[in-house]
C-alpha positions in Angstrom: 208.1 91.1 -185.5 207.3 87.5 -186.4 204.1 88.3 -188.1 205.7 90.8 -190.3 208.4 88.3 -191.3 205.7 85.8 -192.2 204.0 88.2 -194.6 201.7 90.1 -192.3 202.0 93.9 -191.9 203.8 95.1 -188.8 201.4 96.5 -186.2 202.1 100.1 -185.0 199.8 100.2 -182.0 198.9 97.8 -179.2 195.5 96.0 -179.4 193.4 97.1 -176.5 190.2 95.6 -175.1 190.2 92.7 -177.5 191.9 89.9 -175.5 188.7 87.8 -175.3 188.1 88.4 -179.0 191.6 87.2 -180.0 191.0 84.0 -178.0 187.6 83.5 -179.6 188.9 83.9 -183.1 191.9 81.6 -182.4 189.5 79.0 -180.9 187.3 79.3 -184.0 190.3 78.8 -186.3 191.3 75.7 -184.5 188.1 74.0 -185.5 187.1 75.7 -188.8 189.2 76.4 -191.9 187.1 79.5 -192.6 186.4 82.2 -190.0 184.7 85.5 -190.9 184.9 88.5 -188.6 181.8 90.6 -189.1 181.0 94.0 -187.6 180.1 97.6 -188.2 182.6 99.7 -190.1 185.2 101.1 -187.7 184.6 98.3 -185.1 188.2 97.1 -185.5 187.9 94.0 -187.6 191.1 94.6 -189.6 193.2 95.3 -186.5 191.8 92.2 -184.8 192.5 90.1 -187.9 196.1 91.4 -188.1 196.7 90.6 -184.5 195.4 87.1 -184.8 197.4 86.5 -188.0 200.6 87.7 -186.3 200.1 85.4 -183.3 199.1 82.4 -185.3 201.6 82.7 -188.2 204.3 80.6 -186.4 201.8 77.8 -186.1 201.5 77.5 -189.9 204.5 76.1 -191.8 204.2 78.8 -194.5 203.2 81.6 -192.2 200.4 84.0 -192.8 199.5 86.4 -195.6 197.0 89.3 -195.7 195.2 90.4 -198.9 193.6 93.8 -198.8 190.5 93.9 -200.9 189.2 97.4 -200.1 190.1 98.8 -203.6 189.1 95.6 -205.4 186.0 95.6 -207.6 186.0 92.2 -209.4 186.8 88.5 -209.0 190.0 89.0 -211.1 191.1 91.7 -208.7 190.7 89.4 -205.7 193.0 86.8 -207.4 195.5 89.5 -208.2 195.5 90.8 -204.6 196.2 87.3 -203.2 198.9 86.5 -205.8 200.6 89.8 -204.9 201.0 88.6 -201.3 202.8 85.4 -202.2 206.6 85.1 -202.1 207.9 84.8 -204.8 205.2 86.9 -206.5 202.6 84.8 -208.1 201.7 87.3 -210.7 203.8 89.9 -212.4 202.7 93.5 -212.0 200.2 94.5 -214.6 199.6 90.9 -215.9 196.0 90.3 -216.8 194.3 87.9 -214.3 191.9 85.4 -215.8 190.6 81.9 -215.2 194.0 80.5 -215.8 195.4 82.8 -213.1 192.8 81.6 -210.7 193.7 78.0 -211.4 197.4 78.9 -211.0 196.5 80.4 -207.6 194.9 77.2 -206.5 198.0 75.3 -207.6 200.3 77.6 -205.8 198.4 77.4 -202.5 197.6 73.6 -202.6 201.0 72.5 -201.0 201.1 75.3 -198.5 200.1 75.3 -194.9 199.1 78.9 -194.8 196.8 81.3 -192.9 195.3 83.6 -195.6 193.5 86.8 -194.4 191.0 88.3 -196.9 190.4 91.8 -195.5 187.3 93.9 -196.5 185.3 91.3 -198.5 181.9 93.1 -198.4 182.1 95.1 -201.6 183.0 92.0 -203.7 181.1 89.5 -201.5 179.7 87.1 -204.1 183.1 86.8 -205.9 185.0 86.6 -202.6 182.7 83.8 -201.4 183.0 81.9 -204.6 186.8 82.1 -204.7 187.2 81.3 -201.0 185.0 78.2 -201.6 187.2 77.1 -204.5 190.4 77.7 -202.6 189.3 75.7 -199.5 188.1 72.9 -201.7 191.4 72.7 -203.7 193.9 73.5 -200.9 193.5 71.1 -198.0 196.1 72.9 -195.8 194.8 76.4 -196.3 193.0 78.3 -193.6 191.1 81.5 -194.4 190.4 84.4 -192.0 188.0 86.9 -193.7 186.8 90.3 -192.5 183.5 91.7 -193.9 180.5 93.6 -192.8 178.4 90.5 -193.5 179.2 86.7 -193.6 180.4 85.0 -196.8 177.6 82.4 -196.3 179.5 79.3 -197.6 179.7 75.8 -196.1 181.9 75.4 -193.1 182.1 79.1 -192.3 182.4 80.1 -188.6 181.3 83.7 -187.9 182.7 85.8 -185.1 181.0 89.1 -184.4 183.3 92.1 -183.6 181.2 94.4 -181.4 182.0 97.9 -180.3 184.1 98.1 -177.1 182.2 98.1 -173.7 182.0 101.6 -172.1 180.7 100.4 -168.7 181.2 99.4 -166.0 184.2 101.6 -165.4 186.2 103.1 -162.6 189.5 104.9 -162.2 191.2 101.6 -161.1 189.3 99.4 -163.6 188.5 101.4 -166.7 186.3 99.8 -169.4 188.0 98.7 -172.7 186.7 101.7 -174.6 188.1 104.1 -172.0 191.5 102.2 -172.0 191.7 102.6 -175.8 190.9 106.4 -175.6 193.6 106.9 -172.9 196.2 104.9 -174.8 195.6 106.8 -178.1 195.3 110.2 -176.3 198.7 109.7 -174.7 200.2 109.6 -178.2 198.7 113.0 -179.0 199.3 114.5 -175.6 202.3 113.2 -173.9 201.6 112.6 -170.2 197.8 112.2 -170.7 196.4 110.1 -167.9 193.0 109.0 -166.7 192.0 110.9 -163.5 189.0 111.7 -161.4 188.8 115.0 -163.2 188.5 113.5 -166.7 187.0 110.1 -166.1 183.4 111.3 -166.6 184.3 113.2 -169.7 186.2 110.2 -171.3 183.3 107.9 -170.5 180.8 110.3 -172.1 183.0 110.6 -175.2 183.1 106.8 -175.6 179.4 106.5 -174.9 178.6 109.2 -177.5 180.5 107.2 -180.2 178.9 103.9 -179.0 182.3 102.4 -178.2 183.3 102.2 -181.8 187.2 102.0 -181.9 187.7 104.1 -185.0 185.6 106.9 -183.6 187.3 106.6 -180.2 190.7 106.9 -181.9 189.6 109.9 -184.0 188.3 111.6 -180.8 191.5 110.8 -178.8 193.6 112.3 -181.5 192.1 115.7 -180.5 193.6 115.4 -176.9 196.7 117.3 -178.0 194.8 120.5 -178.5 191.4 120.1 -176.8 190.5 119.1 -173.2 188.3 116.0 -172.7 185.4 118.3 -171.8 185.8 120.2 -175.1 186.0 117.0 -177.1 182.8 115.8 -175.3 181.0 119.1 -176.1 182.1 119.0 -179.7 180.7 115.5 -180.1 177.4 116.6 -178.5 176.9 119.5 -180.8 178.8 118.4 -183.9 178.7 114.5 -183.9 180.1 114.3 -187.5 183.1 116.5 -186.9 185.7 113.9 -186.1 188.2 113.4 -188.9 191.6 111.7 -189.1 194.7 113.9 -189.7 196.8 110.9 -190.6 197.7 111.4 -194.3 198.2 107.6 -194.7 194.7 106.8 -193.5 192.4 105.3 -196.2 189.6 107.6 -197.4 186.9 105.4 -195.8 188.6 105.5 -192.5 189.2 109.2 -192.4 185.9 109.9 -190.7 183.2 107.7 -189.2 180.8 109.2 -191.7 182.9 108.0 -194.6 183.1 104.5 -193.0 179.3 104.4 -192.8 179.0 105.8 -196.4 181.0 102.7 -197.5 178.4 100.4 -195.9 175.4 102.4 -197.0 176.4 102.3 -200.7 176.6 98.5 -200.6 172.9 98.3 -199.5 170.0 97.7 -201.9 167.5 100.6 -202.3 165.0 98.8 -200.1 167.5 98.2 -197.4 168.5 101.8 -197.5 164.8 102.8 -197.1 164.4 100.5 -194.1 167.6 101.8 -192.5 166.4 105.4 -192.9 163.0 104.7 -191.5 164.5 102.7 -188.6 166.2 105.9 -187.5 162.9 107.2 -186.2 162.9 104.7 -183.4 165.0 105.7 -180.4 165.2 102.2 -178.9 164.6 98.6 -179.9 161.5 97.9 -182.0 159.7 95.1 -183.8 159.5 94.3 -187.5 155.8 95.2 -187.3 156.6 98.7 -186.1 159.2 99.1 -188.9 156.9 97.7 -191.5 154.2 100.2 -190.6 156.5 103.2 -190.9 158.1 101.8 -194.2 154.8 101.0 -195.8 156.0 97.4 -196.5 154.6 94.0 -195.8 155.8 92.7 -192.5 157.3 89.5 -194.1 159.4 91.6 -196.5 160.5 93.8 -193.6 161.6 90.8 -191.7 163.9 89.8 -194.6 165.3 93.3 -195.0 166.0 93.7 -191.3 167.7 90.3 -191.4 170.0 91.6 -194.2 170.8 94.7 -192.3 171.6 92.7 -189.2 174.0 90.5 -191.3 175.6 93.6 -192.6 176.3 94.7 -189.0 174.2 97.9 -189.3 171.3 96.8 -187.1 171.5 95.2 -183.6 168.9 92.5 -182.8 167.9 91.1 -179.5 165.0 88.9 -178.3 162.5 90.1 -175.7 159.5 88.1 -174.6 160.1 85.8 -177.5 159.9 88.6 -180.1 162.9 90.0 -182.1 163.6 93.7 -181.4 165.9 95.7 -183.7 167.8 98.9 -182.9 170.5 101.1 -184.3 173.6 102.3 -182.4 173.3 106.1 -181.8 176.0 106.9 -184.4 174.3 104.8 -187.0 170.9 106.3 -186.1 172.2 109.9 -186.5 173.7 108.9 -189.9 170.5 107.2 -191.1 168.4 110.1 -189.9 170.5 112.5 -191.9 169.8 110.5 -195.0 166.1 110.4 -194.1 166.0 114.2 -194.0 168.1 114.3 -197.2 165.7 112.0 -199.0 162.8 114.3 -198.1 161.0 111.5 -196.2 160.9 112.9 -192.7 157.4 114.4 -192.7 155.8 111.4 -194.4 157.6 108.9 -192.2 156.8 110.8 -189.0 153.1 110.9 -190.0 153.1 107.2 -190.7 154.8 106.6 -187.4 152.1 108.7 -185.6 149.3 106.8 -187.3 150.9 103.5 -186.4 151.4 104.5 -182.7 147.7 105.4 -182.5 146.7 102.1 -184.1 148.9 100.1 -181.8 147.7 101.9 -178.7 144.0 101.3 -179.7 144.8 97.6 -180.3 146.3 97.2 -176.9 143.4 99.0 -175.2 141.0 96.6 -176.9 143.1 93.5 -176.0 143.1 94.7 -172.3 139.5 93.7 -172.0 140.3 90.0 -172.4 144.0 89.6 -171.4 146.9 91.5 -170.0 149.1 93.2 -172.5 152.7 94.2 -172.0 153.1 97.7 -170.6 154.7 100.3 -172.7 158.5 100.2 -172.5 160.7 103.2 -172.0 162.0 103.1 -175.6 158.5 102.9 -177.0 157.5 105.9 -174.8 160.6 107.8 -176.2 159.2 107.2 -179.7 155.8 108.6 -178.6 157.5 111.6 -177.1 159.6 112.3 -180.2 156.7 112.0 -182.5 154.6 114.3 -180.4 157.4 116.8 -180.3 157.5 116.7 -184.1 153.7 117.1 -184.3 153.8 120.1 -181.8 156.6 121.8 -183.7 154.9 121.3 -187.0 151.5 122.4 -185.5 149.8 119.2 -186.6 147.2 119.8 -183.9 144.6 117.1 -184.5 147.2 114.4 -185.0 149.0 115.5 -181.8 145.8 115.4 -179.8 144.8 112.0 -181.1 148.2 110.6 -180.5 148.4 112.0 -177.0 144.9 110.8 -176.1 145.8 107.3 -177.3 149.1 106.9 -175.7 149.2 109.0 -172.5 148.9 106.0 -170.1 152.5 105.1 -171.1 153.7 107.9 -168.8 151.6 106.5 -166.0 152.9 102.9 -166.6 156.6 104.0 -166.6 156.2 106.5 -163.7 157.4 109.4 -165.9 154.6 111.7 -164.7 156.5 115.0 -164.9 157.6 114.4 -168.5 154.1 113.3 -169.5 152.6 116.4 -167.9 155.0 118.7 -169.8 154.2 116.9 -173.1 150.5 117.0 -172.6 150.6 120.7 -171.7 152.4 121.5 -175.0 149.8 119.5 -176.9 146.9 121.3 -175.2 148.6 124.6 -176.0 148.0 123.9 -179.7 144.3 123.2 -179.4 141.7 126.0 -179.8 138.6 124.1 -180.6 136.7 121.7 -178.3 137.0 118.2 -179.7 136.8 114.7 -178.1 140.5 114.3 -178.4 141.2 117.6 -176.6 138.8 116.6 -173.8 140.6 113.3 -173.5 144.0 114.9 -173.2 142.6 117.3 -170.6 141.5 114.3 -168.5 144.8 112.6 -169.1 146.7 115.7 -167.9 144.4 115.8 -164.8 145.2 112.2 -164.0 149.0 112.6 -164.3 148.8 115.8 -162.2 146.9 113.7 -159.6 149.6 111.0 -159.6 152.2 113.7 -159.1 150.3 115.1 -156.1 149.3 118.3 -157.8 145.7 118.2 -156.7 145.0 121.8 -157.6 146.0 121.4 -161.3 144.3 118.0 -161.4 141.0 119.6 -160.2 141.3 122.4 -162.8 141.9 120.0 -165.7 139.1 117.7 -164.6 136.7 120.6 -164.4 137.5 121.7 -167.9 137.4 118.2 -169.3 134.0 117.6 -167.7 132.6 120.7 -169.3 133.9 119.7 -172.7 132.5 116.1 -172.4 129.2 117.6 -171.4 129.2 119.9 -174.5 130.1 116.9 -176.7 127.4 114.8 -175.1 129.9 112.0 -174.5 128.3 110.1 -171.6 130.7 107.3 -171.1 133.8 109.4 -171.0 132.0 112.0 -168.9 131.4 109.3 -166.3 135.0 108.2 -166.4 136.2 111.7 -165.8 133.7 112.1 -162.9 135.2 109.0 -161.3 138.7 110.3 -161.6 137.7 113.7 -160.3 136.2 111.9 -157.3 139.6 110.6 -156.3 141.1 114.2 -156.4 138.4 115.4 -154.1 139.0 112.5 -151.8 142.7 113.3 -151.5 141.8 116.9 -150.9 139.8 115.7 -147.9 136.3 116.5 -149.2 134.7 113.1 -148.8 131.1 114.4 -149.4 132.0 115.9 -152.8 134.0 112.9 -153.7 131.1 110.6 -152.9 128.7 112.7 -154.9 131.0 112.6 -158.0 131.5 108.9 -157.8 127.8 108.3 -157.4 127.1 110.5 -160.5 129.7 108.4 -162.4 128.0 105.2 -161.2 124.6 106.4 -162.5 126.1 107.5 -165.8 127.7 104.0 -166.3 124.5 102.2 -165.3 122.4 104.3 -167.8 124.7 103.2 -170.6 125.0 99.6 -169.5 128.8 100.0 -169.1 129.5 97.1 -166.7 133.2 97.8 -166.5 132.5 101.4 -165.6 130.0 100.4 -163.0 132.7 98.2 -161.3 135.2 101.1 -161.5 132.7 103.5 -159.8 132.1 100.9 -157.1 135.8 100.7 -156.5 136.0 104.4 -156.1 133.1 104.5 -153.7 134.7 101.7 -151.7 137.9 103.7 -151.3 135.9 106.8 -150.3 133.9 104.9 -147.7 137.2 103.3 -146.4 138.6 106.8 -146.0 135.4 107.9 -144.2 135.7 104.8 -141.9 132.4 103.4 -143.1 133.6 99.9 -143.1 130.4 98.1 -144.0 129.6 100.5 -146.9 133.2 100.3 -148.1 133.1 96.4 -148.1 129.8 96.4 -149.9 131.0 98.6 -152.8 134.3 96.7 -153.1 132.6 93.3 -153.2 130.3 94.6 -155.9 133.3 95.8 -157.9 135.0 92.5 -157.4 132.1 90.5 -158.7 131.7 92.9 -161.7 135.4 92.6 -162.7 135.3 88.8 -162.3 132.2 88.5 -164.6 134.1 90.5 -167.2 137.3 88.4 -166.8 139.3 91.5 -165.9 141.8 89.9 -163.6 144.1 92.9 -163.1 141.2 95.1 -162.0 139.8 92.3 -159.7 143.3 92.1 -158.2 143.2 95.9 -157.6 139.9 95.5 -155.7 141.5 92.7 -153.5 144.3 95.1 -152.7 141.7 97.7 -151.6 139.9 95.1 -149.5 143.3 94.4 -147.9 143.7 98.2 -147.2 140.3 98.2 -145.5 141.2 95.3 -143.3 144.6 96.9 -142.5 142.9 100.1 -141.5 140.5 98.1 -139.2 143.5 96.6 -137.4 143.1 93.1 -139.0 146.6 92.5 -140.5 146.0 88.7 -140.9 142.9 89.3 -143.0 144.6 92.1 -145.0 147.5 89.6 -145.7 145.1 87.1 -147.2 143.5 89.7 -149.5 147.0 91.0 -150.7 148.1 87.4 -151.3 145.0 86.8 -153.4 145.7 89.9 -155.4 149.3 88.9 -155.9 148.2 85.4 -157.2 145.8 87.0 -159.7 148.3 89.4 -161.0 150.9 86.7 -161.5 148.4 84.6 -163.4 147.6 87.6 -165.6 151.3 88.4 -166.1 150.8 91.9 -164.6 154.3 92.6 -163.2 153.5 96.2 -162.1 150.3 95.1 -160.3 152.2 92.3 -158.6 154.8 94.9 -157.4 152.0 97.0 -155.9 150.6 94.0 -154.0 154.1 93.1 -152.8 154.5 96.6 -151.4 151.2 96.1 -149.6 152.4 92.8 -148.2 155.6 94.6 -147.1 153.6 97.1 -145.1 151.3 94.5 -143.5 154.3 92.3 -142.6 155.9 95.3 -141.0 152.7 96.0 -139.1 152.8 92.4 -137.8 156.4 92.7 -136.7 157.8 90.5 -139.5 160.6 92.8 -140.6 162.5 90.1 -142.6 159.4 89.2 -144.5 158.6 92.8 -145.1 162.1 93.4 -146.4 161.9 90.4 -148.7 158.5 91.6 -150.2 159.8 95.1 -150.7 163.0 93.9 -152.5 160.8 91.7 -154.8 158.6 94.7 -155.5 161.6 96.9 -156.2 162.9 94.4 -158.8 159.6 94.2 -160.6 159.1 97.9 -160.7 162.6 98.2 -162.2 161.8 95.5 -164.8 158.8 97.4 -166.1 160.5 100.8 -165.8 158.1 102.3 -163.2 160.4 104.7 -161.5 157.6 106.0 -159.2 156.9 102.5 -157.9 160.6 101.8 -157.5 161.0 105.1 -155.5 158.0 104.3 -153.3 159.5 100.9 -152.5 162.8 102.6 -151.6 160.8 104.7 -149.2 159.4 101.5 -147.6 162.9 99.9 -147.4 164.2 103.0 -145.8 161.4 102.8 -143.1 162.3 99.2 -142.5 166.0 100.0 -142.2 165.2 102.7 -139.7 163.0 100.3 -137.7 165.9 97.8 -137.7 168.2 100.4 -136.4 170.2 100.6 -139.6 170.4 104.4 -139.6 173.1 104.9 -142.2 171.4 102.5 -144.6 168.0 104.1 -144.0 169.4 107.6 -144.8 171.0 106.3 -148.0 167.7 104.8 -149.1 165.7 108.0 -148.3 168.3 109.9 -150.3 167.7 107.7 -153.3 163.9 107.9 -153.2 164.0 111.7 -152.6 166.1 112.1 -155.7 163.7 110.1 -157.8 160.6 111.9 -156.5 162.3 115.3 -157.2 163.2 114.3 -160.7 159.6 113.1 -161.3 158.0 116.1 -159.8 155.9 113.9 -157.4 155.4 116.5 -154.7 153.0 114.3 -152.6 155.3 111.4 -152.3 158.3 113.7 -151.9 156.6 115.3 -148.9 155.9 111.9 -147.3 159.5 110.8 -147.8 160.9 114.0 -146.3 158.6 113.6 -143.3 159.9 110.0 -142.8 163.5 111.2 -143.0 162.8 114.0 -140.6 161.5 111.4 -138.1 164.6 109.3 -138.5 166.9 112.3 -138.2 165.2 113.4 -135.0 165.5 109.9 -133.5 169.4 110.0 -133.9 169.6 113.7 -132.9 170.4 115.0 -136.4 168.6 118.2 -135.5 169.4 120.4 -138.5 168.5 117.6 -140.9 165.3 116.8 -139.1 164.3 120.5 -139.0 165.1 121.1 -142.7 163.2 118.0 -143.9 160.1 118.8 -141.8 160.1 122.4 -143.1 160.3 121.1 -146.7 157.6 118.5 -146.2 155.2 121.0 -144.6 156.0 123.5 -147.3 155.0 121.0 -150.0 151.8 120.0 -148.2 151.0 123.7 -148.0 151.6 124.1 -151.7 149.4 121.1 -152.4 146.6 122.3 -150.3 146.7 119.3 -147.9 145.5 121.2 -144.9 145.4 118.3 -142.4 149.0 117.4 -143.2 150.0 121.1 -142.9 148.4 121.3 -139.5 150.3 118.2 -138.4 153.6 119.5 -139.8 153.2 122.8 -138.0 152.4 121.0 -134.8 155.6 118.8 -135.2 157.7 121.9 -135.8 156.2 123.6 -132.8 157.1 120.5 -130.7 160.7 120.7 -131.9 160.9 124.4 -131.1 160.0 123.7 -127.5 162.2 120.6 -127.2 165.3 122.2 -128.6 164.8 125.8 -127.5 164.7 127.2 -131.0 164.5 131.0 -130.9 163.0 133.6 -133.2 160.2 131.5 -134.7 157.2 133.5 -133.4 155.5 133.5 -136.8 155.7 129.7 -136.9 154.2 129.5 -133.4 151.3 131.7 -134.5 150.6 129.7 -137.6 150.6 126.5 -135.6 147.9 127.8 -133.3 145.4 128.5 -136.1 142.7 125.9 -136.6 142.8 126.5 -140.4 145.9 128.5 -141.1 146.0 130.6 -144.3 148.4 129.2 -146.9 150.1 132.5 -147.5 150.7 133.0 -143.7 152.1 129.4 -143.5 154.4 130.0 -146.4 155.9 133.1 -144.8 156.2 131.4 -141.4 158.0 128.4 -142.9 160.4 130.7 -144.9 161.2 132.6 -141.7 161.8 129.4 -139.8 164.5 128.4 -142.3 166.8 131.1 -140.9 166.3 129.9 -137.3 169.5 128.7 -135.5 169.1 125.1 -134.3 171.0 124.8 -131.1 173.3 121.8 -130.9 176.8 121.5 -129.5 179.6 120.5 -131.8 181.3 117.4 -130.5 185.0 117.0 -130.9 186.1 115.7 -134.3 188.3 113.1 -132.5 185.3 111.6 -130.8 184.1 109.2 -133.4 182.6 105.7 -133.3 183.0 105.1 -137.0 186.7 105.9 -137.6 188.5 108.5 -139.7 187.1 110.0 -142.9 187.8 108.1 -146.1 189.8 109.8 -148.9 186.6 110.4 -150.8 184.7 111.7 -147.8 187.6 114.2 -147.1 187.4 115.3 -150.7 183.7 116.0 -150.5 184.0 117.7 -147.1 186.7 120.0 -148.6 184.3 121.0 -151.3 181.6 121.6 -148.8 184.0 123.9 -147.0 184.5 125.9 -150.2 180.7 126.6 -150.2 179.7 124.2 -153.0 176.2 122.7 -153.0 175.7 119.0 -153.4 174.7 119.4 -157.0 177.9 121.4 -157.7 180.0 118.8 -155.9 178.4 116.0 -157.9 179.3 117.9 -161.1 182.9 118.6 -159.9 183.6 114.9 -159.1 181.4 113.3 -161.8 179.3 111.4 -159.2 175.6 111.4 -158.5 174.1 114.0 -156.1 172.7 111.1 -154.1 176.3 109.8 -153.6 177.4 113.3 -152.4 174.5 113.3 -149.9 175.6 109.9 -148.7 179.3 111.1 -148.2 178.2 114.3 -146.4 175.9 112.3 -144.1 178.7 109.8 -143.3 181.2 112.5 -142.7 178.8 114.3 -140.3 178.2 111.1 -138.4 181.9 110.3 -138.1 182.8 113.9 -137.0 179.8 114.3 -134.7 178.5 117.5 -136.3 174.8 118.0 -136.8 174.7 120.7 -139.6 176.3 121.6 -142.9 177.4 124.9 -141.4 179.4 123.1 -138.7 180.8 120.7 -141.2 182.0 123.7 -143.3 183.6 125.3 -140.2 185.4 122.0 -139.5 186.7 121.8 -143.1 188.1 125.3 -142.8 189.7 124.6 -139.5 191.4 121.4 -140.8 192.6 123.1 -144.0 190.6 120.9 -146.3 188.8 123.8 -148.1 191.7 125.3 -150.0 191.6 122.9 -153.0 189.9 119.6 -153.6 191.7 116.8 -151.8 193.6 114.6 -154.2 192.8 110.9 -154.0 195.7 108.4 -153.8 
C-alpha cells in the first residue's frame, strides 16, 4: 500500500468505528504541526496514527515515517529510533547516539517535507517533548503526529482525545462501532460469524463489560473460534482479567488489558497511584472533595493529582452543575481496586469513606434549613450502598447504623425504596443494643415501607422505633416518629388514631420549641382533616403550617403545604382554586431549585387540568413532570407520571398508547416493590381493558389489584375490588366463582377468605368468542409480533421471551397486546391456540 512504501507499516486489519476520528486528526494536522493523540492504553491510538499516516503520506513530498518508542528509555534512544526510520539509514546499527547525532538528525530532517509519527511517548515524555520541540523549531517542513497517554505540553501542540468506542445505541441493522469491531475480529477467528438477533445482546454486553476499549474487544473476539458469545460474556463477568492475546507477535504490554494498564500504572507517581487506588471506591462520578476525604489529602493537592490522572487518560472528567466530577471506566476501576486490596488499604479506605459520607450527609441536612441542596444522585447512592455492604459484611455495627441513619433519605429521593428497605433490614440485623442510631434506622425503614405501600411493616417498625426513642428520652425524634406513624394510620383508614398521633407529635414539638416540627405536625393534621372531609379544620392546620415554614424560610416545605391546599380544593370540587395553589407551589419550588418538588406539583397540575377537561394541558404538565423525575433519578415519581399519562391516553381514546404506558409503569412499580401504586395502576389498566372488551386482561388485572390491597390491609379498596369483580361476573356470565360471590357480600371480609376466593377466581373461564384472525382493523402481524406470538405458542412467559430475544419484558407485553388486538383474541390462551393452528410455535420465527 502507499503508506507502506512511504515508510509506514502496512496495516493488516481495517480500521473500524474511527472514521470521525481520522477526519478530526487530519483536520488538526492541517492547522498544527504537532498533534498528539492521547487516550487510555488499548484505546487504539497506534492504529489510528498508522491509518492517518498512511492516508496523509502522499500529501507530504518525503512521505511519512513512524518511530516506535515503546522500548526506548532515554533521549538518545529516541534519536536512534527516528534515525532508524530514515532512508538511507541515518545512524549505523550500534553507533552511539549523542548530542552530535541529535544535531545530525535535525540537519537530516530540515530539508524534508515529512510526517513523522512518534508512537508511545509516555514513558520518555520529558525527553520526547524536548526533542520534538527542537525538531519543530529547526525543521520548518516537518509535521509530528505523537501518541501518548498524556500530552507533550509544548507550544503549538493540538491534542486529540482517542476515546473508547461507543457501545450504544445499537441495533441489528445499525450496530454501534464497538459491536462492529467485535463482529469483524470474531469473523477472523470463526469463519462465518455474523451478528444476529440471537447474539446481539451478548455482543453488546461483552463490549459494555470492557468499556468499549478496542484492545479488550479484540482480545474477547479472538475467543469466538471456540466459545459462544454467551460464554465469552459469562467469562468476562466472572473473570474480567482472563482475556489474553494468543498472537506470538503481540508486544508484552498488549497481550492482556491488565499488562496495558500495568504499563500506565508504573508511570504514575506514588501519590497518583494512591489517588487512583482510592478513586476505585467510587462507583460513579465524584468530586475532588470526596476523593480528598478518602485519600486523607488536602483538596487542592487532590485537584492537581486528579488533573494529572485525567491528562494520563486514566480518569474521565465531566462538569455537572458547575463542578468537576471524576470517574473511572469499569475496567480501570477493577484494576485499581485490585491494587487497593493488594496494598492492604481497603479497610482503612472504606472506613474513611464511611466517615466522609456521614459528614457530607450531616452537612447537607444542616444546609437544608436555609437553602435547597442537590438531591443525592444515583452514583452517590451506589457508593453509600457499597460502603454499607462492606460494613455489614465486616460487622462494623455502629458505623453501619450511623451511616444508614445519616443517608437513608437518598433511597427516598431516588425512588429506590425496595433496595433501601433491603439494605436497612440488613443493617438492623446487626444491631442488638438499643442506640439512637438503631432507633433512627428503624424509623427510616418504617418510612420506606410506607412509601412502598407496606403499611403493616411500616406500623411495626414505627412502633419499635417509638419504644426505643422513649427509652432513650429523645423527645424531638420521638415527635418526628409519631408524626410519620400518623400518616401510616391515616392510609390504613384509622383517622381517629392518626389524629391522636399527630396531635401528640404537635405537643411534643411545642414543648421543645421546635418550630419546624410544629409546622410539620400541622401539615399532617391538615392532611388528616382533609381525608376526614373536615374542610375548615384542614384549611386552618395547613395555613398554620404555611406560615410556620415561611417564617423559617423553608420554601420547599411551604410549597408542599400549597400542594396540600390544592388537594383540599380539588376534593371540594374547586379545580380553579386548586390550580392556583399548585401554580404557587410550582413557582416556589422553581425558585428554590427543587426539581423533584416541581415535578410533584406538575403532576398535581396534570390531574386538575384533566379534571377541568384540558387534556392537552394535562399531557404537557405530565410530560414536564416525567422529564424532571428522570433528571433527578426518581423512578417512583417517573412511574407515577407514566400512570397519569396512561390515564390521559385512555381518556383521549388512544388505547394502544395507554396500554403501553401502563405496561411501563407496572414494570417499574414491580421492580421497586411499590405494592400500593402497583395496585392502583393495575386497577386503572383493568378499567381500560374492560372498556375495550379485553375481558381476560381486565379480569386478571382486577384480581391482581384486589389481591395486593388485601395483602396491604386496605379493606375499603378490597371491598371495592370484590364488588367490581362481582359486577364482571354478572355481566360476562362467569361461572364457578361462588367463593368470590360469598366474599363480596361480607361487610368486612376476612383477608384469608378473600385470598382463597381470589386464587380460586384465577381459574375461572372468562367467556368470550374468538373472532376470525382475518377480521382485523390493524393489518397483519409484523415479523417481530409473529416471532413473539410463536414463542407464546411454545408456552414461554413474557419474561422468558424477553430473555430469548434480548428485549425488555415491557416490549414483549406490548407485542403480545398488539398481536391480540390485530387478531381479535382476548386471552393469552386463545393467542396460544392461534399460534399452534398457524404453525408458528414450532421454532422461533426468523426475522428477515
